[in-house]
C-alpha positions in Angstrom: 38.4 46.4 42.3 35.4 44.9 43.4 33.1 47.7 43.7 33.9 48.1 39.4 31.6 44.8 38.5 29.1 44.9 41.7 27.0 47.2 40.0 26.4 44.0 37.8 24.7 41.6 39.5 22.5 44.1 41.8 18.9 43.5 41.2 16.4 46.4 40.5 14.9 46.0 43.4 17.7 46.8 45.7 17.8 50.0 44.9 14.3 51.1 44.4 12.4 53.2 46.7 8.8 52.8 48.0 5.9 52.9 45.3 4.7 56.3 44.4 1.7 57.3 44.5 -1.2 56.0 42.7 -4.6 57.8 41.5 -6.9 56.4 38.6 -7.5 57.8 35.1 -10.9 59.4 36.0 -9.1 61.9 38.3 -8.4 65.7 37.3 -5.0 67.4 36.9 -5.5 69.7 40.2 -6.3 66.1 42.1 -3.5 64.3 40.2 -0.8 67.5 41.7 -2.4 67.3 45.3 -2.0 64.1 45.9 1.7 64.6 44.3 2.3 67.4 47.1 1.0 66.2 50.0 3.0 62.9 49.3 6.1 64.7 48.4 6.5 62.5 45.9 8.1 64.0 42.6 6.1 61.9 39.8 2.5 60.2 40.3 1.2 56.6 38.7 -1.7 56.7 36.3 -3.2 53.1 37.0 -6.2 51.3 35.7 -8.6 49.2 38.2 -5.8 46.1 38.2 -3.5 48.6 39.0 -1.1 48.4 36.3 0.3 51.3 35.0 -1.2 53.2 32.6 0.6 56.7 32.7 3.0 58.6 34.8 2.7 62.2 35.6 6.3 63.9 37.1 7.2 67.4 38.2 8.5 68.3 34.8 4.9 67.3 33.3 4.2 69.4 35.8 5.9 72.5 35.0 5.7 71.9 31.2 2.2 71.1 30.6 -0.2 72.3 33.6 0.7 75.5 35.2 -0.1 78.0 34.0 -1.7 76.4 30.5 -5.0 74.2 31.0 -7.5 74.4 33.3 -7.2 72.8 36.6 -10.5 69.9 36.1 -8.5 68.7 32.7 -8.2 64.9 33.0 -4.8 63.9 33.7 -4.4 61.3 31.0 -4.3 64.1 28.9 -1.7 65.3 30.2 0.1 61.9 32.0 3.3 60.4 29.4 2.2 57.5 28.4 3.0 54.7 27.4 5.4 54.5 29.9 8.9 52.8 30.4 9.3 50.6 33.4 11.2 47.6 34.5 10.7 45.0 36.5 12.1 44.2 39.9 13.7 40.9 39.4 15.8 43.3 36.4 19.4 43.8 36.7 19.9 47.3 37.5 22.5 48.2 34.7 20.0 47.2 32.4 17.4 50.5 33.8 20.9 52.8 34.2 20.6 52.0 30.7 17.3 52.4 30.0 17.4 56.0 31.9 20.3 56.9 30.0 19.1 55.9 27.0 15.5 57.8 27.2 16.9 60.7 29.0 14.1 59.4 31.9 14.7 60.4 36.1 12.2 58.2 37.4 11.5 54.3 36.4 8.3 52.4 37.7 8.9 49.1 38.9 6.9 46.2 38.2 5.9 42.9 39.6 5.3 39.9 38.3 1.4 40.9 37.6 2.7 44.3 36.4 1.5 45.7 38.5 3.5 48.8 40.3 5.3 48.9 43.3 8.6 50.5 43.2 10.6 53.0 41.4 14.1 53.8 40.3 15.8 57.0 41.1 18.3 58.1 38.4 20.5 59.9 40.3 19.8 56.5 43.5 20.9 53.6 40.5 24.1 56.2 39.5 25.1 56.0 43.4 25.7 52.0 42.3 27.5 52.5 39.2 31.5 54.0 39.7 31.8 56.6 36.6 34.1 54.3 34.5 30.8 51.9 34.2 29.1 53.9 32.5 30.4 53.8 29.4 30.2 50.3 29.7 27.3 50.3 30.9 26.0 52.2 27.9 27.7 49.1 25.4 26.4 46.0 26.9 22.1 47.4 27.6 19.6 47.1 25.1 16.0 46.9 24.3 15.7 43.0 24.0 16.1 43.1 20.2 18.2 40.9 18.1 20.6 43.9 17.3 20.4 44.8 20.5 21.4 41.6 22.2 23.7 41.3 19.0 25.6 44.4 19.9 26.0 43.7 23.8 27.7 40.5 22.8 30.4 42.7 20.9 31.0 45.2 23.2 32.2 42.3 25.7 35.4 42.0 23.9 36.2 45.8 24.4 34.6 45.3 28.0 36.7 42.5 29.0 40.4 45.3 27.6 39.2 47.7 29.5 38.6 45.9 33.4 42.1 44.1 32.1 43.9 47.7 31.2 42.4 48.9 35.2 44.2 45.4 36.4 40.5 43.6 37.6 42.0 40.2 38.1 40.7 37.9 35.2 38.5 35.5 37.2 36.5 38.6 38.3 36.1 39.4 34.4 35.5 35.8 33.7 33.1 35.8 36.2 31.3 39.3 34.8 31.3 37.9 31.4 29.7 34.7 32.1 27.0 37.0 34.1 26.1 38.9 30.2 26.4 35.3 28.5 23.5 33.9 31.2 21.7 37.5 31.2 21.5 37.0 27.4 20.6 33.3 27.5 18.1 34.5 29.8 16.4 37.3 27.1 16.6 35.4 23.8 14.4 32.6 26.5 12.1 35.0 26.9 12.1 36.0 23.2 11.7 32.6 22.0 8.7 31.8 24.4 6.8 35.0 23.7 6.8 34.0 20.0 5.9 30.6 20.1 2.5 32.3 22.3 2.3 34.8 19.0 1.7 31.9 16.5 -0.8 30.0 19.4 1.8 27.6 20.9 0.8 28.8 23.7 2.9 29.4 27.0 5.4 26.0 28.3 3.0 23.2 29.8 5.4 22.4 32.2 7.9 23.9 34.4 11.6 23.7 33.1 14.9 25.3 33.5 17.1 26.1 30.5 21.0 25.3 31.9 24.5 26.1 30.3 27.5 23.4 31.4 31.0 23.7 31.3 32.8 27.2 31.6 29.0 28.9 31.7 28.5 26.6 34.5 31.2 27.9 36.3 31.5 31.1 35.5 34.8 31.7 34.0 34.1 31.8 30.5 36.7 33.4 27.9 36.0 36.0 25.0 33.8 33.4 22.6 32.4 30.4 24.5 30.7 28.8 22.3 27.2 26.9 23.2 27.1 24.5 26.3 23.5 24.4 26.9 20.1 21.9 27.9 16.5 21.7 29.3 15.9 20.0 33.1 11.6 19.6 32.0 9.0 19.1 35.0 7.8 15.4 35.3 5.1 14.4 32.9 2.5 11.6 31.9 4.1 9.6 29.5 1.0 10.1 27.5 1.1 13.3 26.4 5.4 12.7 25.9 4.3 13.8 22.3 2.8 17.1 23.2 5.3 18.7 25.5 8.4 17.3 24.0 7.6 18.5 20.9 6.5 21.8 22.4 10.7 21.7 23.9 12.3 20.3 20.8 10.7 23.3 18.8 11.7 26.0 21.9 15.4 24.0 21.9 15.8 25.0 18.4 14.9 28.1 18.1 17.0 28.9 21.5 19.8 27.3 19.6 20.0 29.3 16.7 18.7 32.9 17.6 21.6 32.6 19.9 24.0 31.2 17.2 22.6 34.9 15.3 23.7 36.7 18.6 27.5 35.8 19.1 26.9 32.8 21.2 28.0 30.0 18.7 26.8 26.7 18.3 28.3 23.4 20.1 30.4 21.3 17.3 29.9 18.7 19.7 26.4 19.0 19.4 26.4 19.5 23.7 22.4 21.4 22.9 18.8 21.7 24.1 18.4 20.8 20.8 19.8 16.8 21.3 17.3 15.0 23.2 20.5 13.3 25.5 20.2 16.8 27.3 16.9 17.9 26.6 15.2 15.2 29.9 12.6 15.8 32.4 13.6 15.3 36.0 13.1 12.1 36.0 15.2 11.1 33.2 18.3 13.4 34.0 18.3 11.1 36.9 18.1 7.9 35.6 20.6 9.2 32.9 23.1 10.3 35.0 22.5 6.9 38.0 23.2 5.1 33.9 26.7 6.8 32.9 27.8 6.5 36.7 27.6 2.6 36.3 28.8 2.0 32.7 32.7 4.2 33.4 32.6 3.5 30.1 34.7 6.6 28.1 31.6 8.3 26.5 29.9 8.1 30.5 32.7 10.1 31.6 33.4 12.2 29.2 29.3 13.3 28.9 29.6 13.3 32.8 32.3 15.8 33.1 30.8 18.4 30.6 27.4 17.9 32.8 28.6 18.6 36.3 29.7 21.6 36.5 25.8 23.0 35.0 24.1 25.9 36.7 20.7 27.2 35.5 20.4 30.4 33.2 16.6 30.6 32.9 14.3 29.0 35.4 10.7 29.9 37.3 10.6 26.8 39.8 14.3 26.3 41.3 13.3 23.4 42.6 14.2 21.3 39.1 18.0 22.5 39.0 18.3 22.2 42.7 16.9 18.7 42.9 19.1 17.6 40.4 22.0 19.1 42.0 21.3 17.7 45.2 20.8 13.9 43.6 24.7 14.5 41.6 26.1 15.6 44.9 24.5 12.5 46.8 25.2 9.7 44.6 28.6 11.1 43.4 29.8 12.0 47.4 29.4 7.8 47.7 30.9 7.0 44.7 34.5 6.3 44.9 34.9 4.5 42.0 33.3 6.7 39.8 35.5 9.6 41.2 38.1 7.2 40.6 37.6 6.3 37.0 36.9 10.6 36.1 40.6 10.8 37.4 42.0 8.2 35.1 39.7 9.6 32.1 41.9 13.1 32.7 45.3 11.6 33.9 46.6 12.4 30.6 45.5 15.9 30.5 48.6 17.3 31.9 50.4 20.7 32.1 52.9 21.8 29.8 56.2 21.7 31.9 58.8 19.6 31.3 61.5 17.0 33.5 63.6 19.5 33.8 60.7 22.4 34.3 61.1 23.5 30.4 57.9 23.9 28.7 55.5 21.4 26.7 55.2 23.6 23.6 53.0 22.0 20.0 54.6 20.4 17.7 52.1 18.5 15.5 50.4 21.6 14.5 52.5 24.2 12.2 50.3 26.5 13.0 50.6 27.4 16.7 54.4 25.1 16.6 56.0 26.6 20.0 53.3 27.6 21.3 51.3 26.6 24.8 47.7 25.8 24.5 47.0 27.7 28.4 43.3 26.2 28.5 44.2 22.0 28.1 47.8 22.1 28.9 47.6 24.3 32.6 43.7 25.8 33.7 42.3 22.1 32.5 44.0 20.2 34.6 43.6 22.6 37.9 39.4 23.1 37.3 39.6 18.7 37.1 41.3 18.7 39.5 39.5 20.8 42.1 35.6 19.6 40.6 36.8 16.0 41.5 37.5 17.0 45.0 34.8 18.3 45.5 32.4 15.9 44.0 34.1 13.4 46.7 33.6 16.3 49.3 29.8 16.7 48.6 31.0 20.8 47.9 28.1 22.0 45.5 29.7 25.3 44.3 31.3 24.8 41.3 33.1 27.8 39.9 37.0 27.0 40.3 38.0 29.5 42.8 35.0 29.1 45.1 35.6 25.5 45.5 38.9 26.2 46.5 37.8 28.0 49.2 35.6 25.5 49.7 38.0 22.5 49.9 40.4 24.3 52.3 37.3 25.8 54.8 36.9 22.0 55.7 40.4 21.2 55.9 40.9 19.3 53.0 43.9 21.0 51.2 47.2 21.3 51.9 49.5 24.1 53.6 49.9 27.5 51.6 48.0 25.1 48.7 44.7 27.4 48.6 46.8 30.9 47.9 49.8 28.8 45.8 46.7 26.9 43.4 44.6 30.9 43.3 47.4 32.7 42.1 47.5 30.0 39.8 44.6 30.3 38.2 44.2 34.3 38.8 47.8 34.1 37.0 47.3 32.0 33.8 43.8 33.1 33.4 44.9 36.9 32.8 47.5 35.8 30.5 45.2 34.0 27.8 42.6 37.2 28.3 45.5 39.5 27.3 46.5 36.7 24.7 42.6 36.8 23.6 41.8 40.6 23.4 45.5 41.5 22.1 44.7 38.6 19.0 41.1 40.1 18.7 42.7 43.3 18.5 44.9 42.7 15.6 42.3 40.6 13.3 44.2 37.5 14.4 41.7 34.1 14.9 41.3 34.3 19.0 42.1 30.9 20.8 44.0 29.4 23.6 47.8 29.3 22.4 50.1 31.8 24.1 54.1 32.0 22.7 56.2 31.6 25.5 58.7 34.2 23.6 56.3 36.4 24.3 55.7 36.8 27.5 58.2 38.4 30.2 61.2 36.7 31.8 59.1 37.5 35.2 55.6 36.4 33.6 57.3 33.1 32.3 58.8 32.0 35.7 54.7 32.8 36.9 54.1 30.7 34.7 56.3 28.3 35.6 55.9 28.0 39.4 51.7 28.0 38.6 52.2 24.9 35.9 53.9 23.2 39.1 51.6 23.8 41.7 49.0 22.8 39.4 50.7 19.3 38.8 51.3 19.2 42.5 47.5 18.7 43.1 47.1 16.7 40.7 49.9 14.5 42.1 48.0 14.4 45.2 44.9 13.8 43.8 45.8 10.9 42.1 47.3 9.3 44.9 44.7 10.1 47.1 41.2 8.9 44.9 42.8 6.6 42.9 43.7 4.9 46.3 
C-alpha cells in the first residue's frame, strides 16, 4: 500500500536523466540534428551564452518541421519549440507528471536555481515511478501555480482521501499525504506572494527566513479541513533595521494568510498565524520568547508552547534557522522536568471518552452532537500529548506521533507490547475519524471530529474501546513518570 503514495514524495531530481545535448542559438538545423544523432538523443536544448534555455528540438520536431521540408542551413531557432515548458530539479515529481500530461509532452527539461539545464525528465521514466491508480489523483491535484489551480488542488484532496481510504490505505499515510499537499500549497503561495512584492518594487526578502507550520500540519497529521497555524523564523538583523525588515515580513504575512484562506486553508480563529507578532520572530527572539514561556509555566505560556512545539518548516532557503531552533528546544526541554510536569498538568483533563465500567462517555451539553464522541479531543489528542511529553523528555526530534513512538521504542522507553498497541490505537481512531469526515462531506454535512457510537459495528466499537484503554494506560504511566 505504501507505494500508492510514494510518488508524492519523490523529487524531479530523483528520476531525471543526465542533461540532454545543448547547442547555441546560432547553429543550423543540420548541425542540431547531427548533434542529436551523435549523442543518440531524442531531443536537444537550444541555449543562450549563459546556458539558459531558449527552446527545445525533439524527434517529432525533426519529422514534422525539418525532414524534406526546409533547407538544412535553416537556423534552428526557426523550428525549435519555444517558449519551453521546464521544471526545477527540486520540484515534486508529481508536478512534472501533471504538467507533461496536461501539455502532452514526452520530455521536460530540468533546471537548476540559475535556470541552467541540468537534466531532462522522460514521461515514460516518470510514469514508471507512479502506480496506474495514482494518475487520476495526480491530474486532480496538479496545477500551474495559479490561485484557481491551487483552489482546485485543495478541493480535490477530499476525493483523494476517500479513494485511498476505500483502497485500504491506513489513515496515517493519508494524513501524511494531505499534510504534504497542504505544505506544498504553503510553499507555492509563499513564492507567489514574494513574487508579487518584487513586482511591486518592494524587492526580495531582506534577510533569510523560514515559514513554519504548527499543530497537526507540523506532525504531518492533517485531516480534511485544517485551518492555518503558521509563523516565521527570521534571520537575526540589527535593531536599527527593525521597522524596514519587519515591515516587509508583516506585509508578506498579510498576503500569505489571506491567499491561503482564499485557496481553502481557513484563517486560524485563535490568530496563530504569522500576521500576529507573537508568531513572527527572529531566531534570537524566538529563543528568548520560548525561554520566557518555559520559565513562567502559567496557563497561557503552556498553551502557546503546546501549539508551537510540533513546528516544521514548509518554506526556507536556509535550513539552519529551523534546525537551530529545534536543537534549542530539544536541549532546553530535555533538562526541564518542571516544565514537562506543568505541561502534563495543563492537559491532565484531556481524557479518553471511556467511563469507569468501559462504556463510552458521549457529548451531553451540545444538543447538535448529543450522544456522539469527539474523537480528536477524547482519543487522538490524549495520545498525541502523552507521546509528545515523553519525546521531549528523551530528546526525540521527530514530530509525527508514529515516528515518535518508534523512536521511544528504540530507546527502550516504552513498556513491552506498548508500541504495537499504541500504533494500532492511533491508526484505528484516525481511520474512524477519516471515514466519518468523508461520509459527512459527501452528504453535505458539516465536517467535524464527532462520531456516533451507534453508527459503528459492534466489532468496531470494541476496537475503539480497546484503543482508548491503551491510550489511557499510556497517560497513567506518563502521569506517574513525569510528575514525580
